[in-house]
C-alpha positions in Angstrom: 121.7 109.8 108.6 118.4 109.0 106.8 115.3 110.4 108.4 112.6 107.9 109.6 109.8 107.4 107.1 106.0 108.1 107.1 103.4 106.7 104.7 99.8 107.9 104.7 97.3 109.0 102.2 93.7 109.1 100.9 91.5 107.6 98.3 90.5 109.9 95.5 86.8 109.9 96.1 86.3 113.7 96.4 87.5 116.7 98.2 88.8 116.5 101.8 86.9 117.9 104.8 87.6 119.1 108.3 87.5 115.6 109.7 90.5 114.7 107.4 92.3 117.8 108.6 92.1 117.1 112.3 92.5 113.3 111.8 95.7 113.3 109.7 96.4 116.3 107.5 97.6 118.6 110.4 99.9 115.9 111.5 101.3 115.4 108.0 102.2 119.1 107.7 103.9 119.1 111.1 105.9 116.0 110.5 107.2 116.7 107.0 110.2 118.7 108.4 111.4 115.8 110.6 110.3 112.7 108.6 110.8 111.5 105.1 107.1 111.6 104.1 105.3 109.5 101.4 101.7 110.5 100.7 99.8 108.1 98.6 96.8 108.8 96.3 95.2 105.4 96.8 93.3 104.9 93.5 93.5 101.1 93.7 91.9 101.3 97.2 89.2 103.4 95.7 88.1 100.4 93.6 87.1 98.5 96.7 83.9 100.5 96.9 83.7 102.5 93.7 84.3 100.6 90.5 81.3 101.1 88.2 81.8 104.7 87.0 85.3 106.0 87.0 85.2 108.9 84.6 85.6 111.5 87.4 88.6 109.9 89.1 91.1 112.1 87.3 89.3 115.2 88.5 89.1 113.8 92.1 92.9 113.1 92.1 93.6 116.7 91.1 91.2 118.0 93.8 92.9 115.8 96.4 96.4 117.1 95.5 95.2 120.7 95.6 93.8 120.1 99.0 97.2 118.7 100.1 99.0 121.7 98.8 96.5 124.1 100.3 96.9 122.8 103.9 100.7 123.1 103.6 102.0 119.8 102.3 105.2 120.8 100.4 106.3 118.8 97.4 109.8 119.9 98.0 109.7 118.2 101.5 107.6 115.2 100.8 106.6 112.7 98.0 103.1 112.5 96.8 102.4 109.7 94.4 99.7 107.7 92.6 99.3 104.2 93.8 98.4 102.7 90.4 101.7 103.9 89.0 103.6 101.6 91.3 102.6 98.1 90.2 105.2 96.5 92.5 102.9 97.1 95.4 100.4 94.6 94.1 103.1 91.9 94.0 104.1 92.7 97.5 100.4 92.6 98.6 100.1 89.1 97.0 103.1 87.9 99.1 101.6 89.4 102.2 98.2 87.8 101.6 99.7 84.5 102.3 100.6 85.6 105.8 97.2 86.6 107.1 94.0 84.6 107.5 90.5 85.4 106.2 89.0 85.3 109.7 91.5 87.9 110.9 90.5 90.3 108.1 86.9 89.7 108.8 87.5 91.0 112.3 88.7 94.4 111.1 86.1 96.8 112.4 86.0 99.1 109.4 84.9 96.3 107.1 81.5 96.1 108.8 81.2 99.9 109.0 81.9 100.4 105.3 79.5 97.7 104.3 76.8 99.2 106.6 77.3 102.8 105.5 77.4 101.9 101.7 74.8 99.2 102.0 77.1 96.5 100.6 75.6 93.1 101.1 78.6 90.9 100.5 82.2 92.1 100.6 84.4 91.7 97.5 87.7 90.0 97.8 89.3 93.4 97.3 87.3 95.0 100.1 88.1 92.2 102.5 91.9 92.4 101.7 92.0 96.2 101.8 94.2 96.1 104.9 96.7 93.8 103.1 97.2 96.1 100.2 97.5 98.9 102.7 100.2 97.0 104.5 102.0 96.7 101.2 101.7 100.5 100.7 103.2 101.1 104.1 105.9 98.5 104.1 106.9 99.2 100.5 108.5 102.4 101.5 109.5 100.9 104.9 107.5 103.5 106.9 107.9 103.4 110.6 105.1 105.8 111.4 101.6 106.0 109.9 99.5 109.1 110.6 95.8 108.0 110.4 92.4 108.8 111.7 91.2 106.7 114.6 89.1 104.5 112.3 92.2 103.4 110.4 94.2 102.3 113.5 93.0 98.7 113.1 94.4 98.6 109.6 97.9 99.6 110.9 97.6 96.8 113.4 97.2 94.3 110.5 100.3 95.8 108.9 102.2 95.3 112.2 101.2 91.7 112.3 102.2 91.1 108.7 105.6 92.7 109.2 106.2 90.7 112.3 105.1 87.5 110.6 107.3 88.1 107.6 110.3 89.0 109.7 109.9 85.9 111.9 109.8 83.7 108.8 112.4 85.3 106.6 114.5 87.7 108.6 114.3 91.3 109.5 113.3 93.1 106.3 110.5 95.3 107.4 110.0 97.8 110.2 107.0 97.3 112.5 105.2 100.7 112.1 103.3 102.6 114.7 100.0 104.4 114.2 99.9 108.1 114.9 96.3 109.3 115.7 95.5 113.0 115.3 94.9 115.4 118.1 91.1 115.1 117.6 90.7 111.3 116.9 87.2 111.6 115.4 85.3 114.7 114.4 81.6 114.1 114.5 79.5 114.8 111.5 77.2 117.9 111.2 74.2 115.6 111.7 75.6 114.3 115.1 76.7 110.9 113.8 79.9 109.3 115.0 82.2 110.8 112.4 82.3 113.2 109.5 82.0 111.3 106.2 81.8 112.1 102.5 79.5 109.1 101.9 77.1 110.4 104.6 77.1 114.0 103.3 77.6 115.3 106.8 80.9 117.1 106.2 82.3 120.6 105.9 84.9 120.6 103.1 88.1 122.5 103.0 87.1 124.1 99.8 83.5 125.1 100.9 82.8 128.7 100.3 81.5 130.9 103.2 77.9 130.5 102.1 78.1 126.7 102.1 79.9 126.8 105.5 77.1 128.9 106.9 74.4 126.7 105.5 76.0 123.5 106.9 76.7 125.0 110.3 73.3 126.5 110.8 71.7 123.1 110.0 74.0 121.3 112.5 72.7 118.9 115.1 73.0 120.3 118.7 71.2 119.3 121.9 68.0 117.4 121.1 66.7 117.8 124.6 66.8 121.6 124.4 63.4 123.0 123.2 63.9 126.7 124.0 66.9 129.0 124.1 66.2 129.5 127.8 66.5 125.8 128.6 69.9 124.7 130.1 71.9 123.0 127.3 74.2 120.0 127.3 77.8 120.3 125.9 78.7 116.6 125.9 78.3 115.1 122.4 77.2 118.5 121.0 79.0 118.9 117.6 78.8 122.7 117.6 80.9 122.9 120.8 83.3 120.2 119.7 84.0 122.3 116.6 84.4 125.4 118.6 87.0 123.7 120.8 88.9 122.6 117.7 88.6 125.5 115.3 87.8 128.6 117.4 91.1 130.2 118.6 89.3 132.6 120.9 89.2 130.3 123.9 87.7 133.0 126.2 84.8 133.3 123.8 84.3 129.5 123.7 84.3 129.4 127.5 81.8 132.2 127.7 79.5 130.5 125.2 79.7 127.2 127.1 78.8 128.9 130.4 75.8 130.8 128.9 74.7 127.6 127.1 74.6 125.6 130.3 72.7 128.3 132.0 70.1 128.7 129.2 71.3 132.3 128.4 72.3 131.9 124.8 70.5 130.3 121.8 71.8 127.8 119.3 71.6 130.4 116.5 74.2 132.7 118.2 76.5 129.8 119.1 76.3 128.6 115.5 76.9 132.1 114.0 80.1 132.4 116.1 81.2 129.0 114.8 80.6 130.2 111.2 82.9 133.1 111.8 85.6 130.9 113.3 85.4 128.3 110.5 85.4 130.9 107.8 88.5 132.5 109.3 90.2 129.2 109.6 89.4 128.1 106.0 90.2 131.5 104.3 94.0 131.1 104.1 93.7 127.4 103.0 91.3 128.4 100.2 93.5 131.3 99.1 96.5 129.0 98.7 94.3 126.5 96.9 93.2 129.1 94.4 96.8 130.1 93.7 97.9 126.4 93.1 94.8 125.7 91.0 95.9 128.5 88.6 99.0 126.4 87.7 97.5 123.8 85.3 100.5 121.5 85.0 101.5 121.6 88.7 99.5 118.6 89.9 100.7 116.4 87.0 104.3 117.3 87.6 104.1 116.5 91.4 102.5 113.1 90.7 104.9 112.2 88.0 108.0 113.0 90.0 106.5 111.4 93.2 105.4 108.2 91.4 108.9 107.7 89.9 110.5 108.1 93.4 108.0 105.7 95.0 108.5 103.1 92.3 112.2 103.2 92.9 111.6 102.5 96.5 109.2 99.7 95.6 111.6 98.0 93.4 114.3 98.0 96.1 111.9 96.7 98.7 110.6 93.9 96.5 114.1 92.7 95.6 115.0 92.6 99.3 111.8 90.8 100.2 112.2 88.1 97.5 115.8 87.6 98.3 115.0 87.0 102.0 112.3 84.5 101.0 114.6 82.7 98.5 112.5 83.8 95.6 115.4 85.4 93.8 116.4 82.3 91.9 117.4 83.0 88.3 117.0 86.7 89.0 120.3 87.5 87.1 119.1 85.6 84.1 115.7 87.4 84.0 117.2 90.9 84.6 117.1 93.4 81.8 117.7 97.1 81.4 114.5 99.2 81.6 
């Protein structure tokens, strides 16, 4: 019996950070033993906000795959592929674009957030229809589960609506996928904003060396109402303690720090130093695996080549089934040719 399928991935806009890890990467690693996993390097999605200078994209793709390998994504258990090497997905996206309205896409919350964060005055057609192409990515491999960060849940809802609309019109071709949110839905940025983000430069990256981790942690936002270390501190909304809860395995130490912080018996410097130690220990094995994989110069290319070939085979089968259901397969035999 074929295992149920997962589709998720990332845009190649730079290295991944701790927010990516808790939001989706940890789930991917856990699920690859029980699901048939497809992990997309979404370079076409990248064009929605970054299209003027693309010389570094190849480097970013490589860094992204190395991050995948470093956290434990196994190419022998899962399929990692490059979106632009599967052109069938754009045809499927065109079909899906007929099934969703412009006002519906304008209501997707992340559209306004991206435009605000990147200071985009007017959305391009590509940015507006981002969730439609994402739906094509997901349904192309007939994924039933989509591990995403909390901010992407609204995109999965668009995918569900498109799948339901298509199936109602043409018959049951596509599964209606579910979103799977990580154990920590949103990891706040080091500056105290709502989420960790590459574009806001408030992130700690999986590949950051100990010195960089220390610099970023020691500069973290804490409790703005606390003037002196003897002042009682607040834990709610304090990123330093949120990170302790997630990444510090010594729960007794975390509980002790919290109690002392509330009572005004520990300073921010000590709390942050303990966090530096916890994060450095957490990242060390990830970075060692990354170093070992990076020493294999042809590994990333081999993984992407094999993965893209498998993904394209799935895309071709899905597109044939979708067009047949729609009645768009007329003259197909006449146009068929050997590749």
